[in-house]
N, C-alpha and C positions, 0 to 999 in steps of 0.2 A: 706237914710241918705246923708247929704252933706259931702262927704269925698273925699279926694284926695289920690289916691293910688300912691305910688312911691317906687321904689327900693331904698334900703338904700345905700347912697353914702358915701362920706368921713365922713359926720356927723354921720353915723351909723356904721362905721367900728368897733368902739369899741364893738359893740354888738357881733361881732365875738368872742370876748373874753368871753362874756357871754355864747354863745353857746358852746365854747370849754370847758369852766369851768364846765358847767353843764354836758356835755356828757363825761367828764373824761380826759381832757387834763392833769390833774395832774398826771395821770398814765404815761404821756410821760416821766417823769423823771426816769422811770425804763425801761430798754431795753425791746423791744417787746411790750410796752404798746399800746393798741388799743382802739379807741373810737367807733368802730363798732362791737358791741357785736354779731350781727347776722351773721357776716361773718364767713363762715366755714373755719376751719383750713386747709391749703393746705396739700396735701400728701407730705411727706418728700421725696425729690429725693434721689437716692442711693448715698452713699458717696464713695469718692476715686476711681472713675472709670476713667481709661485712655480712652480718646476719640480722634478720628481722624475725621476731616472733610476733605473729599477728593474732588478733582476736583472743588474747590470752587474759586470764584473771591475773592481776599483779598484786602481790603483797610487797609493798615498797619498803618494808622494814618497820612501818608504823601503822599503815592503813591499807585497805583493800580497794583497788580499782577494778570493778567487775569485768571490764573488757577494754583492752588497750593494745597498742603496738609498741614494741621496744626494739630499737635499732642500735646495734653496737658493733665494734670491731676491737682490735687490740689496743687502740688508743683510749678506749673507754666507751661509756654509754653515750650514743650520739643523739638519741631522741626517745622520749617517752610520752605517750598521750593517746587520746582517743581518735585524733584526726591526723596522725602522723603519716606522711607519704613515704612509701618504700622506694628508695632509689633503684634505678635500673641496675641489673646485674647482681642484686643482693640475694644471698641465699635466704629463702623464706621458709619458715616452719609454721605450720598451722597450729595455733595454740588453743583452739577451741576444746573445752573440756579439761584443760590443763591449768596449772598455776605456776607462775614464774616467781621465784624467791631470790633474795640476795644470797650470795655465797654465805654458807653458815660459818659461824665462829664458835669453836669449842673453847670455852673459857677455863678449862682445867684439864690438862693432859700431861703426860710424861713422854716426850718424843725421843726416838733414837732409830737407827737403822732406816728402813724405808717406811716408817710409820706415817710420815707426812704425805707420801705418795698414796698410800692406802687410804688415808683420810679423804683425799680428793675424790676417790672413786664414789664416795657416799655424800658428796656435796659439801664437805667441810673444806673451805678454801683458806682458812686461817686457824691456827692453833695458838692458844695462850698457854705455853708450857710452864709448869710450876716446879720443875726440877729436872735437869738433865745434865749430862757432861758439858761443862762450860766450853770445851773445845768444839763439840758438835754444834752448840748454839752459835759460836763465833763463825763457824764455816757457813752455817745457814744464813746468818746475817750478811756475811761478805757476798754471798751469791745474790741475795736479794738487793743489795745496794748496787750491784753491777748492772742490774736490769731486770725486766720481768722474768719470773720463774714460772714456767707453764706446767711443769710435770709434778708438782707437789704443792701441798698447802704452804702458805707463808708461816713463818715462826716468829713469835715474840716469846721471850723466855726470861725466867728468873735466873736461869743457869744454876749455880750452886745455891742450895738453900741454907738457911740459918738454923742450926740445931745444936743440941748439947752433945758432948762426947758420948757415943753409944746411943744417942737418941734416934727418933724416927727419921729415916732418910739415910742413915749410915749403913743400912743392911742391903741396899739395892745394887751393890756391885761397883759403884763409882767411889773411888777414894776422894774424900772431901775434907776440907778444914772444918773444924767445929769451934764452938764459942762457949766460954765458961763464965765470964763475968761481964758486968756492964761496962767496965773500963775498956774492954776490947771492942766495943760496938763500933766506934768511929772507924778504926782501922779495918775492921772486918767488912763494913759496908763499903768503904773505899776500895777494898780489894774486889768486891763484887761489881762495883761501878767500873773498875778498871778492866774487868773481864767482859764488860758490855751488857750486864744485866739490865733488862728493860724495866724491871721492878724488883722489889725485894720480898722474897718468900720466907716467912718465919714460921717455924714449927714450935707451937706452944701447946704441947699435948703429952701427957704421961701415959696415954693408952688405957687408962682405967675404964673408960667407957666400953672398951672391948674386952675387959676382964684380964688385962695384962698390966704390966708395970715397966715403963721405960723411963730412962732419964729424960728430963726436959730442962730447957732454960728456965730461970726464975723470972718472977714478975718484973724485978728491977732491970734485968737484962732485956726482957721484952720491951720495956719502956725506952731503954737506951737505944735499941736498934730502930724502933719506930722513929724516935727523934732524929737519929742519924739519916734514915732514909728520907724523911720529910725535908731535912735541911739540904739534901742533895737532889731534891726534885724528883724523887722516885716514889711510886706508890708502895705502901707497906701493906702486904696481904698476909693474913695470919691463918695458919692451919690450926683449927680447934676441934676438940671432940666432945666437949661438955659445955653446958650453959655457963658454968662458972668461968671457964676459960674464955668463952665469948665475951662475958662481962669485962674481964680483965683486958681483953684485946681492944674492945671499944673504948674503955677508960684510958687505955694507953695511947689512943689516937690512931688506931689502925684505919686504913682506907677501906679495907674489905676483909670479909671472912671467907676462906676458901673451902669450907665445908659447913654444913649446918649441924648444929649440936643435935643429938638424938637421945639424950639421957633424961631430959626434963623439958616440959613445955615452957615457953617463955611467958612472962606476965606482961601486962599492958605497958607497965613502966619501962621495961627493958626494950620492948618494941619501939616505944616512943623515943627512947635514947638513941637507938640505932638509926631511926629515920631522921631525927633532928641533927644527928652528927653526919648525915650523908654517907653512912657506911653501906657498901653494897655487899651482897651475899651470893656466893656460888655454891648452891646446896650439894651438888654431886649426889643426887638421890639414887642414881643407879649403883654406885659403889656402896652407899648406905644399905641399899637392898641386899647387895651381895654379902655385906658384913653381917646380915641377919640370917645367912645361910640359904638365901634364895638365889638361884642362878639367874641373875637379872636379865641376861641377854639370850637365854635359851629359846624364848619365843621368836626372837628375830631370826635366829639361824634356821628355824623351821619354815619360814615364809618363802613361798615360791618366787617372790620378786626380790628376795634378799639372799637366800642361801646360796644360789649358784655363783654369786659374786664374792663369796667369802672363801678365803684359803682355809685349809684344814686346821691350821693352828689358831686362826681367828675364830672359827666355829667352835673349836675346842675350848678356847678361853671364854666364849660367851656362855657355854654350858657349865662353867665352873662357878663356885661360890667360895667365899672364905669359910673356913671352919669356925664354929661359934663356941667360944668359951662359956662354960656354965656360969661364970661370973660376969658375962657381958651385960651391959646396961643399954646397949644400942637397940632402939625401937624405930622401925620404919614409920609406924603410925605417929610417933612423937615428931619425927623429922618432917613428915608431911604436914602435921599440924603447925609446926614452927614456920614452915614455908608459907602456909596459908596466912598465918598471923602477920608475918613480916610483909607479905604482899599487900594484905589489907591495910597495913600501917603505912604504906607508901615507900617501902624499902625497895631499892633496885635489885631485881633478881636476875642473875646471869646463868645461862645453861652451860654446864661443864660435865664431862663424862668421867674424868679421872682415869681414862684409858692409859695403859693396858692392864689394870688390875683384874683379878679373877671376876668373871661375869661381864667383862667389857672388852671392846676392841676399838681401835682408832676409827673414826668416821661414823661407823654404823651406830655406835653406842650413844652418840649425841642425840640420835633420833629416839632412843629409849629414854634418855633424860627428858626430852620434850614430852613424851607420853606420861612420865612420872610427874612432871610439873603440872600437867593438866589433871592428873589424878589427885594432885595435892590442892587443886582449886583454881589454878590459873586458867584463863580462857586460852583456846588455841592461838588467838592473836597475840596474847601476852607471852605465851611460851615461845612463839616464833620471834617475837621482838627480843626475848631473852637470849636468842642465838644469833641475832643480827644487829639491829640498831643500838640496843642497850650496851652490849660489850664494846661496840665500836665507839660509843660515846665515852664510856667509863675509862677505856684504855687509850683514848685519844687517837683512834684510827679513823680519821676524818674522811678517808678516801674510799671507805667500804661500809658494808652493813646496811646499805639502803640502795634502792633502785632510783636513780635520779640522773639527770643530764650531767655529764662531766665526771661522774664517779667511775671507778673501776668496773669493768664488765666481768665481775665474779658473780655467776648466776647459776641457778639450779631450776630446771623445768621438771615438774612432776605431774603425773596423772592425778585427776581428782582435785579435791579442795582441802588442803590441810588447815585452812583457816577455820573450817568447821569440824573436820575430822583429822586430828593430828596424825593418825596412822598413815594418812596419804603422803606425809613428807618422805616416806621411804619408797614411794612408787616413782622412782627416778627415771626420767627419760633421757635428759641431757645434762651435762655439767660443763660450764665454761670457766676457765681461769684466765684472767686478763684478756677476755674475749676469744680465746682459742678453746675449741672443744676438747674435752678430756676423754682419752680412751678408757673404756671400762670393760676390760676383757673378762669373760666369764671364767671363773676358776675351775668349774667342773669340766671344762674343756682342755685343761692343762694335762700334760703327760703324767701318768701315775708314777709312784715311787719305783725306783729301779729294782727289778727282780735280782735276787742274790743267789748265786750258786752255793747253797749251804750244804750240799751233799746230803748226808744222813742226818744233819743237824748237829753233829759234834763240833763244838767250838774249840775246846782245849782239854787235853788229858795231862799235859805237862810232862809226859813220859820221855820226851826228847830232851829233857833237862833245860828247856828254854821256855820263857813266858810267851810262846807263840800261839796263834790262833789259826784254825784251818781255813778261815775266810774272814773278810772284813778288814778293817784298819788295824785291828788287834787291840792289845792291852796297853794302857798308859796309866801312870799315877796322876790322880787329880786331888788337889788340896785347896783349902781356902786361902793359901798364900797369894793366889792370883787376885784376891780381893782384900788383901791387907791382913789376913790371919797368919797365925804362926804354927798351924798344924803341919805335921810331916807324915810321910808314909814311904816305906820301902818295900818293894816286892822282889822276891827271888824264888827260884825253884829249889826245893829241898827233897831229900830222899824220903820215901815212905808216903804213899798216897792212900786214897780211899779204896776200900774193898780189895786190898792187896796190890794195888797198882804201884808202879815204881816211884812216882814222884807227885808232888803237889805244889801249888803256889802259896808261899808263905808271905803274909802281909804283916808288917810291924810298923809302929809309929807312935806319935804323941798327938793328943788333941789340945788345941789352944782354947781353953775354956774362957779366956778373956774375950775371944771373938764372939760376937753375938750369935752367929749361926755357923759353927765350925763343921768342916767335913774333911775326910782324908780316906783314900782307898783306891783300889784299881778300877778302871773303867774300860768297858769293851764297847767298841763301835762296830756294828755289823756291816756298815756300808764301806765303800772304798776310801772315803775320807772321813775325818771326825765329824760326827753328827749328820752325815748324809743319810737321808731317810732310805731304809731298805725294806723291801716287801718280804716279810717272813710269815705271811698269813697262812701258808700251808701247814704251819705248826700251831700248836695251841698253848704250849706251856714252856717254861724254863725249868731245867732240872740241874741241880748242882749239889755237891757234898761240901760240908764244912766241919771244921774241928777247931778248937781254940781255947781261949782263956775263960770261957763261961760268960763272956760279955754278950750283950744284945747289939746286933748290927743292923744296918739298913740296906735293902736292895731298892734302888731307884730306877725307874724306867722313864726314858725321855721319848716323847712322840708328839708330832703336831696335833694328834687327836686330844692331847692333854692341854693344849694351849702353851703358854709360856712356862708353866710350872710342872715339874715332873710329879709322878705319883710314886709312893713308896710302900714297902712292906718291911716287916722286921723279921729277923731270924736270930736264934741263939746259937753261938758257936761253943758247944760243950766240949768236955775233955775227950769225947769219943766221936768218931765219924758219924755224921747223920746226913741222910739224903733229904733234900728239900725239893718240893714241886710247887711252882708258882704259875698259875694259869694267867694268860694274857688278860682274860676278863677280870681278874683280880685287880688289875691296874685300870680297868675301863678302856682297854684298847683291844684291837683284833690282830695286831702284828703287821698291818699293811704298811706302816711307815715307822718302824722302830728306828730310833736314832742312836740310843746307847743304853747300857746298863751300868750302874755304878754300885759297887759293894763298898759301903762306907761306915767308918766309925763316926761317933757323934759326941755331943756334949756329955760331960761326966765320965769320959774315958781318957784320963791323962796319959796313960800308956796302954797300948793294946797289941794283941797278937792273935791272928786267926789264919787258918789255911782254907783254901778252896780247891776243889778238884772236880774232874769229870763234868765240866760245864757243857751243857748241850740244850738244843731246842728239840721238843718232841711234839 
């Protein structure tokens, strides 16, 4: 077939929402919701045990104590020092050769589902979310206010972000209100405060640095929102992509920049203005690296002390990168240089991963961010402070981010010395949340995907006049209406199929070009339930016939091996029947855990019609 395989980029990011929707992100609005049904439940750690780590190097959030003893329980840190007596009956851990760190704070994430539980596995005990479903954030806050939460990272969240109609943030699958004019700012911020937003996240970015063009709020609206946030006692944090936008944000009175610009190096005057204004910066270098086409987390997934604790979808996401537009102005070198200049100028730098974007995953990617901050010129001590005491201070989290008497016992014990070799932060031995040890089940010991009785591999011939499948959950219509689009699709079996067969599946519909990333078409799930991973690795390719209106259509594959974003190829449905062969390897998968195939129309197809027939694996 004449097809072009490509990883889905910005234009396909909305399909993350499709994947999340189908696999159960709706459960994310309830605490503990998970979209990985096959993950075994971890063994519950014992409760309320007094623990002492002896002879351990301590990074207390600001400085290093070469050898100390730290005693703690669920009430908090009971003692820290070089001459601390260990009470009788205390669980004692020999800390020689190891380093004890405060629980890590990821200062830029997007949390949903079981992301907070997964973050905890890698020592991230608090996430500062920069945009999620406001209902999810409210549920997390409610649980935290009821008492200690031991099985996931704590959440602070902006909830709904501030963006223009069609602007960045509207494509991620959560229906959100948008903002068009400065006169709307007061009521808009009041609504966010009413939802419980801990701070106000503002998108001031037209995506030109990535070679794209998206709507953005204007400078007058930016200034009005910042004023409204300040007057209500909320931090105003601004997503920027260019130096020019960063200048505007600082001039508008922003408290912080939640990305570092990567299009131009800053001059000394700008650095001085940022520092004198007390503006902090969360660079998110790991996602900047991914935006330059480098799979930022690929090296993490390959590490023997990391890979076994990653789920397949997490490892898949780490191995991905954003596609790079030829017009992109994003430069990792410029971003690193900007971080170095800001750090040298006295600007507070906070570590944030921006998980779960391509190249990242919750928890583990904060450690990649620490490595990149060190590559940018921060000392390992400063990088660790950027993930502990500095975000705690900036975001007024006075009970965490340091190791001191009376503070929360959110702690991470690692082999080696990350204060001199930042890579050691990932050599995790123990994690405690509120003084209780966190279970860290190895993911390579989890049951494999269910084998599917796929027979000879034939999925559907449609010769029985029904849109049925020989195995799996079968065919359903999927459209962007689940995320606010207006695209439609209808499927029915019609007479006259490929190669003289009796019937075929006809798909007709309309595409809503007003939606940023539209889709519509039939989807086949090979497992017993929608998006259940099925092992089809005894096959190597997907074979199908098409005929249609001459349009170019997309075949999308969903698999945990691809992370959160499906891969796709294209096919042309000509006026004559044509047989197509697509190998699993074309999608970068081996068929071990295929979740779904989607045959979809896309942007630029206001009306469409195509037929598919004789769908099978071979």
